[in-house]
C-alpha positions as CSV (number, residue, x, y, z in Angstrom):
1,M,3.7,12.0,18.5
2,K,4.7,9.7,21.3
3,R,5.6,12.6,23.5
4,A,2.1,14.2,22.8
5,F,0.5,10.9,23.9
6,F,2.6,10.8,27.0
7,Y,1.7,14.4,28.1
8,S,-2.0,13.6,27.4
9,A,-1.8,10.5,29.5
10,V,-0.2,12.4,32.4
11,A,-3.1,14.8,32.2
12,W,-5.5,11.9,32.3
13,L,-3.8,10.5,35.4
14,C,-3.8,13.9,37.2
15,L,-7.5,14.2,36.5
16,A,-8.2,10.6,37.6
17,V,-6.5,11.3,41.0
18,S,-9.0,14.1,41.7
19,W,-12.0,11.8,41.0
20,P,-13.7,10.1,44.0
21,R,-12.4,6.5,44.4
22,A,-16.0,5.4,44.7
23,L,-16.8,6.7,41.2
24,L,-13.8,4.8,39.8
25,S,-15.0,1.6,41.3
26,Q,-18.3,1.7,39.5
27,E,-19.0,-0.7,36.6
28,S,-17.7,0.4,33.2
29,T,-20.1,1.8,30.6
30,A,-21.1,-0.1,27.5
31,V,-18.7,2.0,25.3
32,A,-15.4,0.2,24.8
33,Q,-12.5,2.2,26.2
34,A,-9.8,0.0,24.7
35,T,-9.3,-2.2,21.6
36,L,-6.9,-5.2,21.3
37,A,-6.1,-6.2,17.7
38,I,-4.1,-8.7,15.8
39,P,-3.7,-8.3,12.0
40,A,-5.5,-10.7,9.6
41,G,-3.8,-12.3,6.6
42,L,-0.4,-13.1,8.2
43,S,1.4,-15.8,6.3
44,G,4.4,-18.0,6.7
45,F,6.1,-21.0,5.2
46,P,6.5,-24.5,6.8
47,G,9.5,-24.5,9.2
48,D,9.8,-20.7,9.3
49,T,9.2,-18.4,12.3
50,L,6.0,-16.2,12.1
51,T,6.0,-13.0,14.1
52,V,2.5,-11.8,15.1
53,P,2.2,-8.2,16.3
54,V,-0.4,-7.2,18.9
55,F,-1.8,-3.6,18.9
56,I,-3.8,-1.7,21.5
57,S,-5.8,1.5,21.2
58,T,-6.9,3.1,24.5
59,I,-8.5,6.3,25.7
60,A,-7.6,5.4,29.3
61,P,-4.0,5.4,30.5
62,L,-2.8,1.8,31.2
63,N,0.2,0.4,33.0
64,A,-0.5,-3.3,32.8
65,A,-2.3,-5.9,30.7
66,Q,-3.1,-9.6,30.8
67,L,-3.9,-11.3,27.5
68,L,-5.0,-14.8,26.7
69,V,-4.2,-15.6,23.0
70,E,-5.6,-18.7,21.3
71,F,-4.3,-20.5,18.1
72,D,-4.3,-23.8,16.3
73,G,-1.5,-25.9,17.7
74,K,-1.5,-28.2,14.7
75,D,-0.4,-25.4,12.4
76,F,1.6,-23.1,14.8
77,S,3.6,-23.7,18.0
78,F,4.2,-20.8,20.4
79,L,7.9,-19.8,21.0
80,D,8.0,-16.6,23.0
81,A,6.8,-13.0,23.4
82,T,8.7,-9.8,23.4
83,A,7.8,-6.1,24.0
84,G,6.8,-4.0,21.0
85,P,8.3,-0.6,20.2
86,D,5.4,1.2,21.9
87,A,5.8,-0.8,25.2
88,F,9.5,0.0,25.7
89,G,10.4,-0.5,29.4
90,F,7.5,-2.9,30.0
91,I,8.2,-6.3,31.6
92,I,6.8,-9.3,29.5
93,A,6.0,-12.8,30.8
94,S,4.2,-15.7,29.1
95,S,2.9,-19.0,30.3
96,A,0.1,-21.5,30.0
97,P,-2.9,-20.3,32.0
98,Q,-3.2,-21.7,35.5
99,P,-5.6,-23.2,36.1
100,P,-6.2,-24.2,32.5
101,I,-8.9,-22.1,30.7
102,K,-11.0,-23.6,28.0
103,V,-10.3,-22.5,24.4
104,A,-13.3,-20.4,23.2
105,T,-12.3,-19.7,19.5
106,P,-13.5,-22.0,16.7
107,G,-10.5,-23.6,15.0
108,A,-8.1,-22.9,17.9
109,T,-6.8,-25.7,20.1
110,E,-4.3,-24.0,22.4
111,N,-3.8,-20.8,24.3
112,V,-1.0,-18.8,26.0
113,S,-1.2,-16.2,28.7
114,I,0.9,-13.0,28.3
115,R,1.3,-10.5,31.0
116,L,3.0,-7.1,30.6
117,A,3.5,-4.5,33.3
118,S,5.3,-1.1,33.4
119,G,8.6,-1.4,35.2
120,N,9.4,2.4,35.2
121,A,6.0,4.2,35.6
122,R,5.4,4.2,31.8
123,I,1.9,4.1,30.6
124,L,0.0,3.1,27.4
125,F,-2.2,5.7,25.9
126,G,-3.2,6.4,22.2
127,S,-4.1,4.6,19.0
128,D,-2.6,1.5,17.3
129,L,0.2,1.1,19.8
130,N,2.4,-2.0,19.0
131,I,2.8,-3.5,22.5
132,L,3.8,-7.1,21.7
133,F,5.4,-9.4,19.3
134,L,4.4,-13.1,19.6
135,R,6.6,-15.6,17.8
136,F,5.3,-18.9,16.5
137,K,7.0,-21.9,14.7
138,V,5.1,-22.7,11.5
139,A,4.4,-26.4,11.9
140,G,1.5,-27.3,9.7
141,A,1.2,-28.3,6.0
142,A,1.0,-25.8,3.2
143,G,-2.5,-24.4,2.8
144,G,-3.4,-24.7,6.5
145,S,-4.9,-21.7,8.2
146,S,-5.3,-20.7,11.9
147,P,-7.0,-18.0,13.9
148,F,-5.1,-15.8,16.3
149,A,-7.7,-14.6,18.7
150,F,-8.1,-13.2,22.2
151,N,-10.1,-15.2,24.8
152,P,-12.8,-12.8,26.0
153,D,-13.0,-14.3,29.5
154,S,-12.7,-11.2,31.7
155,T,-10.7,-13.2,34.2
156,A,-8.2,-14.1,31.5
157,T,-8.0,-11.0,29.4
158,F,-8.1,-7.5,31.0
159,L,-6.3,-4.2,31.2
160,T,-5.4,-2.2,34.3
161,S,-4.1,1.2,35.5
162,N,-3.4,2.2,39.1
163,L,-7.1,3.1,39.6
164,I,-9.3,1.1,37.2
165,I,-9.6,-2.3,35.5
166,L,-11.0,-2.6,31.9
167,R,-12.7,-5.9,31.1
168,G,-15.8,-7.2,29.6
169,A,-17.7,-4.5,27.6
170,D,-14.9,-2.0,28.2
171,V,-12.6,-4.0,25.9
172,Q,-13.2,-4.6,22.2
173,F,-11.3,-7.4,20.2
174,N,-10.2,-7.5,16.6
175,H,-9.0,-11.0,16.0
176,G,-6.4,-12.0,13.3
177,S,-5.4,-15.1,11.3
178,G,-2.3,-16.8,9.9
179,T,-2.0,-18.9,6.8
180,I,0.7,-21.5,5.8
181,S,1.8,-20.8,2.3
182,N,3.2,-23.1,-0.4
183,L,6.9,-22.7,-0.7
184,A,6.5,-22.1,-4.5
185,T,3.8,-21.6,-7.1
186,L,3.9,-22.0,-10.9
187,S,1.3,-20.2,-12.9
188,I,0.1,-19.4,-16.4
189,P,-2.3,-16.6,-17.0
190,G,-5.8,-17.6,-18.2
191,G,-8.1,-16.0,-20.7
192,F,-5.7,-15.5,-23.6
193,S,-7.6,-14.6,-26.9
194,I,-5.5,-15.1,-30.0
195,A,-6.5,-14.7,-33.6
196,K,-6.0,-17.6,-36.0
197,A,-2.5,-17.5,-37.6
198,E,-1.3,-15.1,-34.9
199,T,1.6,-15.8,-32.5
200,L,0.8,-16.3,-28.8
201,F,3.4,-15.5,-26.2
202,V,2.6,-17.2,-22.8
203,P,4.5,-16.0,-19.7
204,V,5.3,-18.7,-17.1
205,R,5.4,-17.1,-13.7
206,L,7.2,-18.4,-10.5
207,S,6.5,-17.3,-6.9
208,S,8.9,-18.7,-4.4
209,A,9.9,-18.0,-0.9
210,K,13.4,-19.6,-1.5
211,P,15.7,-18.8,-4.4
212,V,15.2,-21.4,-7.2
213,G,18.3,-22.3,-9.2
214,V,16.8,-25.1,-11.4
215,A,13.2,-25.3,-12.8
216,Q,12.2,-28.4,-14.8
217,M,8.6,-27.9,-16.1
218,V,6.4,-29.9,-18.4
219,F,3.6,-28.1,-20.3
220,E,0.7,-29.8,-21.9
221,Y,-1.5,-28.4,-24.7
222,D,-3.9,-29.3,-27.5
223,G,-1.9,-29.8,-30.7
224,S,-5.0,-29.2,-32.9
225,D,-5.3,-25.6,-31.6
226,L,-1.8,-24.6,-30.9
227,K,1.6,-25.4,-32.5
228,F,4.6,-25.0,-30.2
229,L,7.3,-22.8,-31.8
230,N,9.9,-22.1,-29.1
231,A,10.6,-21.0,-25.6
232,S,12.9,-18.4,-24.0
233,A,14.1,-17.4,-20.5
234,G,11.8,-14.7,-19.1
235,P,12.7,-11.1,-18.3
236,D,13.1,-11.9,-14.6
237,A,15.6,-14.7,-15.4
238,P,18.1,-13.1,-17.8
239,D,21.0,-15.1,-16.4
240,F,19.3,-18.5,-16.7
241,S,20.2,-21.0,-19.4
242,I,17.3,-22.9,-21.1
243,F,16.9,-26.4,-22.6
244,V,13.8,-27.3,-24.6
245,E,12.7,-30.9,-25.4
246,P,9.6,-30.4,-27.7
247,S,8.6,-34.1,-27.7
248,P,9.4,-35.8,-24.4
249,N,8.9,-39.6,-24.3
250,F,5.9,-39.7,-22.0
251,S,2.3,-38.8,-22.7
252,P,0.3,-35.8,-21.4
253,T,-2.4,-36.4,-18.8
254,A,-4.3,-33.1,-18.5
255,P,-7.9,-33.3,-20.0
256,G,-8.1,-31.9,-23.5
257,T,-4.4,-32.1,-24.2
258,D,-2.5,-34.4,-26.6
259,K,1.0,-32.7,-26.8
260,N,3.6,-31.7,-24.3
261,V,7.0,-30.0,-24.1
262,L,9.7,-30.2,-21.4
263,L,11.5,-27.0,-20.4
264,S,14.5,-26.8,-18.1
265,L,15.9,-23.5,-16.7
266,Y,19.1,-23.5,-14.7
267,S,21.4,-20.8,-13.2
268,G,25.0,-21.1,-12.2
269,G,24.6,-18.1,-9.9
270,A,21.8,-16.4,-8.0
271,G,18.4,-18.0,-7.9
272,L,14.9,-16.7,-8.7
273,A,12.7,-15.7,-5.7
274,G,9.8,-13.4,-5.0
275,D,6.3,-13.1,-6.3
276,D,5.1,-13.5,-9.9
277,K,8.5,-13.6,-11.5
278,T,8.4,-14.3,-15.2
279,A,10.7,-17.2,-15.5
280,A,10.1,-18.2,-19.1
281,T,8.0,-17.4,-22.2
282,L,6.3,-20.1,-24.3
283,I,5.7,-19.3,-28.0
284,F,2.8,-20.9,-29.9
285,L,1.1,-20.4,-33.2
286,A,-2.7,-20.4,-33.2
287,T,-3.8,-23.0,-35.8
288,G,-7.2,-24.3,-34.5
289,E,-10.8,-23.8,-35.3
290,I,-12.3,-20.3,-34.6
291,G,-13.9,-20.4,-31.2
292,G,-11.9,-23.3,-30.0
293,N,-10.6,-23.2,-26.5
294,S,-7.2,-24.8,-25.7
295,P,-5.8,-25.6,-22.2
296,I,-2.2,-24.8,-21.4
297,A,-1.4,-26.9,-18.3
298,F,1.5,-28.0,-16.1
299,D,2.2,-31.7,-15.8
300,R,1.9,-32.0,-12.0
301,R,3.7,-35.3,-11.7
302,S,6.6,-34.5,-9.4
303,Q,9.1,-36.6,-11.4
304,H,8.4,-34.4,-14.4
305,T,7.8,-30.9,-13.0
306,V,10.1,-30.1,-10.0
307,L,12.0,-27.0,-8.7
308,S,15.3,-27.0,-6.9
309,T,16.6,-24.2,-4.7
310,V,20.2,-22.9,-5.0
311,D,21.1,-25.2,-2.1
312,L,19.6,-28.2,-4.0
313,V,16.4,-28.6,-1.9
314,E,13.7,-30.0,-4.2
315,L,10.3,-28.4,-4.1
316,A,7.5,-30.8,-5.2
317,G,4.3,-32.3,-3.9
318,A,2.7,-30.1,-1.2
319,D,5.5,-27.6,-1.5
320,L,4.5,-26.7,-5.1
321,A,1.1,-25.2,-6.2
322,F,-0.1,-24.8,-9.8
323,R,-2.4,-22.4,-11.7
324,N,-3.1,-23.4,-15.3
325,G,-4.1,-21.2,-18.2
326,D,-6.0,-21.4,-21.5
327,A,-6.4,-19.7,-24.9
328,T,-9.3,-19.0,-27.2
329,I,-8.9,-19.0,-31.0
330,L,-10.5,-15.9,-32.6
331,P,-11.2,-15.1,-36.3
332,P,-8.4,-13.4,-38.3
333,L,-7.8,-9.8,-37.4
334,V,-8.6,-6.8,-39.5
335,N,-7.8,-3.0,-39.5
336,L,-9.9,0.2,-39.2
337,S,-8.6,3.6,-40.3
338,G,-9.9,7.1,-41.2
339,K,-9.4,10.8,-40.8
340,V,-10.9,13.7,-38.8
341,F,-11.4,17.1,-40.5
342,Y,-12.5,20.5,-39.2
343,G,-16.0,21.0,-40.6
344,N,-16.1,21.0,-44.4
345,S,-12.6,22.3,-44.6
346,A,-9.6,20.2,-45.5
347,S,-7.9,21.1,-42.2
348,P,-6.9,18.0,-40.3
349,V,-7.7,17.7,-36.6
350,S,-5.0,16.1,-34.5
351,G,-5.5,14.8,-30.9
352,A,-9.0,13.5,-31.5
353,M,-9.5,10.1,-29.8
354,L,-11.4,7.3,-31.5
355,A,-12.9,4.7,-29.1
356,L,-13.9,1.4,-30.6
357,S,-16.1,-0.9,-28.4
358,G,-17.5,-4.3,-29.0
359,L,-15.9,-7.8,-28.8
360,S,-12.8,-5.9,-27.7
361,N,-12.1,-2.3,-26.8
362,F,-9.5,-0.2,-28.7
363,T,-8.5,3.5,-28.8
364,S,-6.5,5.5,-31.3
365,T,-5.6,9.2,-31.5
366,T,-5.4,11.2,-34.7
367,D,-1.9,12.3,-35.8
368,A,-0.8,15.7,-37.4
369,T,-2.6,14.7,-40.6
370,G,-5.8,13.9,-38.8
371,A,-5.4,10.2,-39.5
372,Y,-6.1,7.3,-37.1
373,R,-5.6,3.6,-37.4
374,I,-6.7,0.7,-35.2
375,R,-5.0,-2.5,-36.0
376,K,-5.7,-6.2,-35.4
377,I,-9.5,-6.0,-34.7
378,T,-11.5,-9.2,-34.2
379,Q,-14.2,-9.5,-36.8
380,G,-17.7,-8.5,-35.5
381,S,-20.0,-5.6,-34.5
382,Y,-18.6,-2.5,-33.0
383,A,-19.5,1.1,-32.0
384,L,-17.0,3.8,-33.0
385,R,-17.2,7.1,-31.0
386,P,-14.9,10.1,-31.5
387,S,-14.1,12.7,-28.9
388,K,-11.8,15.6,-28.3
389,T,-11.0,18.1,-25.4
390,G,-9.0,21.2,-25.1
391,D,-6.9,22.5,-28.0
392,R,-9.1,25.5,-28.6
393,R,-6.2,27.7,-30.0
394,G,-8.0,30.8,-28.8
395,A,-10.4,30.4,-31.7
396,I,-13.5,31.5,-29.7
397,Q,-13.4,35.3,-29.8
398,G,-15.6,38.4,-29.3
399,S,-16.3,38.5,-33.1
400,D,-18.0,35.0,-32.8
401,A,-20.5,36.5,-30.3
402,L,-21.0,39.4,-32.6
403,L,-21.7,37.2,-35.6
404,I,-24.4,35.3,-33.5
405,L,-25.9,38.7,-32.5
406,R,-26.1,39.8,-36.1
407,A,-27.7,36.5,-37.1
408,A,-30.2,36.7,-34.2
409,A,-31.1,40.3,-35.3
410,L,-31.6,39.0,-38.9
411,I,-28.9,41.3,-40.2
412,D,-26.9,38.4,-41.5
413,S,-27.5,34.7,-41.9
414,L,-25.2,31.8,-41.0
415,Q,-25.0,28.7,-43.0
416,G,-23.3,25.3,-42.9
417,D,-20.4,25.0,-40.5
418,A,-21.0,28.5,-39.1
419,Q,-24.6,27.7,-38.1
420,I,-23.6,24.4,-36.4
421,S,-20.8,26.1,-34.4
422,A,-23.1,29.1,-33.4
423,D,-25.8,27.0,-31.8
424,V,-23.9,26.6,-28.5
425,T,-27.1,26.0,-26.6
426,R,-27.9,23.0,-28.9
427,D,-31.6,23.9,-29.2
428,G,-31.7,24.2,-33.0
429,R,-32.1,28.0,-33.0
430,L,-29.8,31.0,-33.1
431,T,-30.8,33.6,-30.5
432,V,-29.3,36.2,-28.2
433,S,-28.9,33.3,-25.7
434,D,-26.2,31.8,-27.9
435,A,-24.3,35.1,-28.0
436,L,-24.7,35.5,-24.3
437,A,-23.4,32.0,-23.7
438,V,-20.3,32.8,-25.7
439,L,-19.7,36.0,-23.8
440,R,-20.0,34.2,-20.5
441,F,-17.4,31.7,-21.7
442,L,-15.1,34.5,-22.7
443,A,-15.6,36.0,-19.3
444,A,-14.3,32.8,-17.7
445,Q,-17.7,31.7,-16.4
446,T,-18.3,27.9,-16.0
447,T,-22.1,28.0,-15.9
448,G,-24.6,29.3,-18.3
449,V,-22.3,28.8,-21.3
450,G,-24.2,26.0,-23.0
451,Q,-21.6,23.8,-24.7
452,T,-19.3,26.7,-25.7
453,G,-15.8,25.3,-26.2
454,A,-17.0,21.7,-26.6
455,W,-16.2,19.5,-29.6
456,I,-19.0,17.9,-31.6
457,F,-18.7,15.3,-34.4
458,Q,-20.6,14.3,-37.4
459,P,-21.5,11.5,-37.0
460,Q,-21.5,11.6,-33.2
461,S,-21.0,7.9,-33.2
462,F,-21.1,5.1,-35.7
463,S,-22.1,1.5,-35.6
464,L,-20.4,-0.9,-38.0
465,F,-19.8,-4.6,-38.7
466,I,-16.2,-5.2,-39.5
467,Q,-15.5,-8.2,-41.7
468,S,-12.4,-6.8,-43.5
469,D,-10.2,-3.8,-43.5
470,S,-12.5,-0.8,-43.2
471,A,-12.5,3.1,-43.2
472,Q,-14.6,5.7,-41.4
473,S,-13.9,9.5,-41.3
474,F,-15.5,12.3,-39.3
475,K,-16.1,16.0,-39.3
476,T,-15.8,18.0,-36.1
477,F,-16.7,21.5,-34.9
478,L,-15.6,23.6,-32.0
479,L,-18.9,25.1,-30.6
480,G,-18.5,28.9,-30.5
481,D,-16.0,29.2,-33.3
482,V,-18.5,30.7,-35.7
483,N,-15.9,32.2,-38.1
484,G,-13.9,29.0,-38.3
485,S,-10.7,30.6,-37.1
486,W,-9.5,27.4,-35.5
487,A,-8.9,25.8,-38.9
488,A,-7.2,29.0,-40.2
489,S,-4.9,29.4,-37.3
490,N,-2.9,26.1,-37.2
491,G,-2.0,27.2,-33.6
492,L,-0.8,30.7,-34.7
493,N,-2.3,34.1,-33.9
494,K,-5.3,34.8,-36.1
495,P,-5.8,38.1,-37.9
496,S,-9.0,39.9,-37.0
497,H,-11.7,40.6,-39.5
498,L,-12.7,43.7,-37.6
499,P,-11.0,47.1,-37.6
500,F,-8.2,47.8,-35.0
501,A,-9.5,49.5,-31.9
502,S,-8.5,50.0,-28.3
503,I,-10.1,50.8,-24.9
504,K,-9.1,53.0,-22.1
505,L,-10.2,54.0,-18.6
506,G,-11.5,57.6,-18.5
507,E,-12.7,59.9,-15.9
508,R,-13.6,59.1,-12.3
509,R,-16.7,60.6,-10.7
510,E,-18.6,60.1,-7.5
511,D,-22.4,60.0,-6.9
512,G,-23.5,59.5,-3.4
513,E,-22.0,56.2,-2.1
514,N,-20.9,55.0,-5.6
515,V,-17.8,55.6,-7.6
516,Y,-17.9,55.5,-11.4
517,L,-14.9,54.9,-13.7
518,T,-15.6,55.3,-17.4
519,L,-14.6,52.7,-19.9
520,Q,-14.3,54.3,-23.4
521,A,-13.1,53.5,-26.8
522,G,-9.7,54.6,-27.9
523,K,-9.1,57.0,-30.8
524,E,-8.2,54.3,-33.4
525,G,-11.6,52.9,-34.5
526,Q,-15.1,51.6,-33.6
527,V,-15.3,49.1,-30.7
528,F,-17.5,46.1,-31.6
529,T,-16.2,43.5,-29.1
530,A,-14.0,43.8,-26.0
531,L,-12.5,41.3,-23.5
532,A,-10.7,42.6,-20.5
533,D,-9.2,41.1,-17.3
534,L,-8.3,43.1,-14.1
535,A,-6.7,41.8,-10.9
536,L,-8.7,43.1,-7.9
537,P,-8.8,42.7,-4.2
538,A,-11.6,40.3,-3.1
539,N,-13.7,43.1,-1.5
540,V,-13.6,45.1,-4.8
541,G,-14.0,42.2,-7.3
542,N,-17.0,40.8,-5.5
543,E,-18.8,44.1,-5.7
544,M,-17.7,45.9,-8.9
545,R,-20.2,45.8,-11.8
546,F,-20.3,47.1,-15.3
547,V,-23.1,49.3,-16.6
548,P,-23.2,49.6,-20.4
549,A,-23.7,53.1,-21.9
550,T,-26.4,51.9,-24.4
551,T,-28.9,49.1,-24.4
552,D,-27.5,47.5,-27.5
553,I,-24.3,46.6,-25.7
554,I,-24.5,43.0,-24.3
555,S,-22.0,42.4,-21.5
556,V,-21.0,39.7,-19.0
557,T,-18.8,40.1,-15.9
558,H,-17.3,37.5,-13.7
559,F,-15.0,37.5,-10.6
560,D,-13.1,34.2,-10.3
561,A,-11.2,32.4,-7.6
562,K,-7.9,33.7,-8.9
563,Q,-9.0,37.3,-8.0
564,D,-9.4,38.2,-11.6
565,W,-12.3,40.3,-12.8
566,H,-13.4,39.5,-16.3
567,L,-15.5,41.6,-18.8
568,A,-16.8,40.4,-22.2
569,L,-19.0,42.6,-24.3
570,A,-20.3,42.9,-27.9
571,T,-22.5,45.4,-29.8
572,I,-23.9,45.3,-33.3
573,S,-23.8,49.1,-33.8
574,G,-20.3,49.6,-32.4
575,V,-19.0,52.4,-30.1
576,A,-17.4,55.3,-32.0
577,P,-13.7,56.3,-31.3
578,E,-13.4,58.1,-28.0
579,G,-17.1,57.1,-27.3
580,K,-18.3,55.9,-23.9
581,I,-18.7,52.1,-23.6
582,G,-19.9,52.1,-20.0
583,D,-19.0,52.5,-16.4
584,L,-17.2,50.4,-13.9
585,V,-19.2,50.9,-10.7
586,M,-18.1,50.3,-7.1
587,S,-18.8,51.7,-3.7
588,R,-16.8,54.6,-2.3
589,A,-15.6,52.3,0.5
590,T,-14.1,49.6,-1.8
591,A,-12.8,52.1,-4.3
592,G,-10.4,53.3,-1.6
593,D,-8.8,49.9,-1.7
594,L,-7.6,50.3,-5.3
595,Q,-3.9,51.1,-5.5
596,N,-3.4,50.6,-9.2
597,L,-6.3,49.7,-11.5
598,Q,-5.1,48.5,-14.8
599,F,-5.8,45.7,-17.3
600,K,-3.9,42.5,-17.0
601,K,-4.9,41.8,-20.6
602,A,-7.4,43.0,-23.1
603,E,-8.6,42.1,-26.6
604,V,-10.6,44.5,-28.7
605,N,-12.3,43.6,-32.0
606,D,-10.2,40.3,-31.7
607,W,-7.0,42.4,-31.7
608,P,-4.8,41.5,-28.7
609,Q,-3.8,44.6,-26.8
610,K,-0.4,45.2,-25.4
611,L,-0.5,46.8,-21.9
612,T,1.3,49.8,-23.4
613,D,-1.6,50.2,-25.9
614,V,-4.3,50.1,-23.2
615,E,-4.6,53.4,-21.5
616,T,-4.8,52.8,-17.7
617,R,-5.7,54.9,-14.8
618,D,-3.8,54.8,-11.5
619,E,-5.8,55.3,-8.3
620,T,-3.8,55.7,-5.1
621,A,-5.6,53.9,-2.4
622,A,-6.0,55.5,1.0
623,I,-3.4,54.1,3.3
624,P,-5.2,52.2,6.2
625,T,-5.5,54.1,9.4
626,E,-5.4,51.0,11.5
627,Y,-3.9,47.5,11.3
628,A,-6.4,45.1,9.8
629,L,-6.6,41.3,8.9
630,L,-9.5,40.6,6.5
631,Q,-11.3,37.3,5.9
632,N,-9.7,35.2,3.3
633,Y,-11.4,34.8,-0.1
634,P,-12.6,32.4,-1.3
635,N,-13.6,30.5,1.9
636,P,-14.0,27.6,1.8
637,F,-11.4,27.2,-0.9
638,N,-9.7,24.7,-3.2
639,P,-7.0,24.8,-4.3
640,A,-5.9,28.4,-3.3
641,T,-7.1,31.4,-1.4
642,W,-6.1,35.1,-0.9
643,I,-5.4,36.7,2.5
644,T,-5.5,40.5,2.7
645,F,-4.1,42.7,5.5
646,G,-3.4,46.4,6.1
647,I,-0.5,48.3,7.7
648,P,-1.3,51.9,8.8
649,A,0.8,54.9,7.7
650,R,1.9,55.7,11.3
651,A,3.6,52.3,11.5
652,G,6.2,53.0,8.9
653,E,8.2,50.0,7.6
654,T,7.0,47.1,9.8
655,E,8.3,43.6,10.6
656,V,5.3,41.3,9.6
657,R,4.8,37.6,10.2
658,L,1.8,35.9,8.5
659,E,1.5,32.2,9.3
660,I,-0.9,29.2,8.8
661,F,-1.6,26.8,11.7
662,S,-3.5,23.5,12.0
663,V,-6.3,23.2,14.5
664,D,-3.9,21.6,17.0
665,G,-1.7,24.6,16.9
666,K,1.1,23.3,14.7
667,L,2.7,25.6,12.3
668,V,1.9,24.6,8.7
669,R,3.4,27.3,6.6
670,S,4.9,30.8,7.0
671,L,3.6,33.1,4.2
672,V,5.2,36.4,5.2
673,K,8.3,37.0,7.3
674,G,10.0,40.3,6.8
675,K,9.5,44.1,6.6
676,L,6.6,45.7,4.7
677,T,5.7,49.3,3.9
678,P,2.3,50.8,4.9
679,G,-0.6,49.9,2.7
680,T,-3.0,47.1,1.8
681,H,-1.2,43.8,1.1
682,R,-2.6,40.5,-0.4
683,V,-0.9,37.1,-0.1
684,Q,-2.0,33.8,-1.7
685,W,-1.8,30.4,0.1
686,D,-1.8,27.5,-2.3
687,G,-2.8,24.8,0.3
688,R,0.7,23.5,0.7
689,D,2.8,23.0,3.9
690,A,6.4,24.1,4.4
691,T,7.7,21.0,2.5
692,G,5.6,21.7,-0.6
693,A,3.1,18.9,0.1
694,F,-0.7,19.6,-0.1
695,V,-2.4,19.6,3.3
696,P,-5.6,17.6,3.8
697,T,-9.2,18.9,3.9
698,G,-9.9,20.6,7.2
699,I,-10.1,23.8,9.2
700,Y,-6.9,26.0,9.6
701,F,-6.1,29.3,11.1
702,Y,-4.0,32.2,9.8
703,R,-2.4,34.7,12.2
704,I,-0.7,38.0,11.6
705,R,1.8,39.7,14.0
706,A,3.0,43.2,13.2
707,N,4.6,45.3,15.9
708,K,2.2,44.9,18.9
709,F,-0.8,44.0,16.6
710,T,-1.9,40.3,16.6
711,A,-5.0,38.9,14.9
712,S,-6.2,35.6,13.6
713,R,-9.0,34.2,11.5
714,K,-10.3,30.7,10.5
715,L,-10.3,29.3,7.0
716,M,-11.4,26.0,5.5
717,L,-9.9,23.8,2.8
718,V,-12.4,21.5,1.0
719,K,-11.2,18.9,-1.6
């Protein structure tokens, strides 16, 4: 990256030399060409050294800079300045400005001038270049804060190259700040809610810049709400010993407290340092009135609560900050339980989530017996809502669409659970639209399927007032599972209620510009429902359609992003053995791209078909007469796309390279590298680079090289 910036900068300089010097001497435009920045939120401890980085972003190549940095001399004293990693080879000098320049930043009292210049023809060019490190001694008291800012006076702060000077409106400033931290902080989390007669575990957390070897802490609390039981060393202090004095001989002083306890932690080895380390755990029993709020506070008197570092430096007073906590006493806790069943059957439904919302929020998931249990609930009003996703077990089948069709035609009637599951459009009626929605779902469509495949519950939600242990059960239905096969399957294959049948691809015929491939029933039995998936090239799958042989066959087709063509159909009257179901129709041009047309999978009358049971038809595609690189599909894409290319017969076995590049010409991924035979080939790119990491949204190029043939196209990834 640095080398790229260097070459770009050289190009800038070469271009600048060709500009008229008079043009370069003109006043700069109002658009900033460079930005100087110091990070905000820097922090240090009294007595330590704070290093402040300075960054520059520039669209003009620079070889020198003068900066005037302002700060609060009461909190920080300037030590020195050194070159940052992106200003290697630059000469750095610092001094007080001569003559003195008035400080312009509110809160700042002093300033220092820093000059850097290239000593070996190096330049600065690019974004977020770390050009300087300024070192300050942290001199103020804990809690103090100071700005680190650039003085905008163009005579004091400016950037230069061999040809131009950037100052005033050409330079933008992002100022920073520094804070002086406490050496240590003791804290107790606030907002505990504990039921009466329950045990409360209160973590005591320590944040320290220096390793603490001894911690003596006094905690004050309300004895009418909380009863102190014990204390233990925290998980972050396993090697510390602990001493507890539950009744020290001095009185608490925090408002609302009347009891205190002294706790001492000490370590013979390494100390405790870092942020939010759990040094100890206090254990109380909730004994107070319901609704009572009890403070849990530190005794801040330094002679009672004090920390010592491993080198025996005491931290107290301004070196030690505190954050107190509190606890609220709640009514005694109760439990809620129940079961979820599939419709009116006794089949339990596992994996359903029960969400309880109200005074507190809880969730529970049903187990293998359909049972759930939510424990320790605060008494009060709640809403209980069940939900479930996935776990369809293949229960939605072609026969479900057939049952809906028969009910819509008034041949049969559906009652109870079946009627609820059949109304996938949720309009209170059973029509052909419900059957069509199920067929679309089976054809892998995502729109126009109503709520097919969704779980609904009776009741959908339930409001309840919990005063004692309670129970609430639910019935659930998988919309589209009209014959209730989910409950019967228990995750296993379901037997079909329809006769065994099969399908096959029959004769091929041509009519003008179209090619027809017959789909017909096998010889075993009548076909009432059929589901079939075929893998097709993009140009074929986008075009191919299905034309039913009779008007009472309802069908849906869908070509998805995985290059699979789906067909789902149902018919009340059935198609006789060896009878014609319909035609797969495509153009003569795309039919030539089919090398081997066969089903990836098929299901007929709810009977899964082995590929050996499905009669297929091989069509040898015409070998391309020329090299070709087709547009990827889909485009734009997420997460994967297919790239199709052709090798002519005259080429013979050919060395092929198919590669993905970013817009700046960098190689992202090599998809093909090796010899291929003549024919049409299709390769998938899953949106990952050579390391396996997903690439970001953007425009990319794919390029093929085969013998002397080279071609490239553009594709777009959208997340």
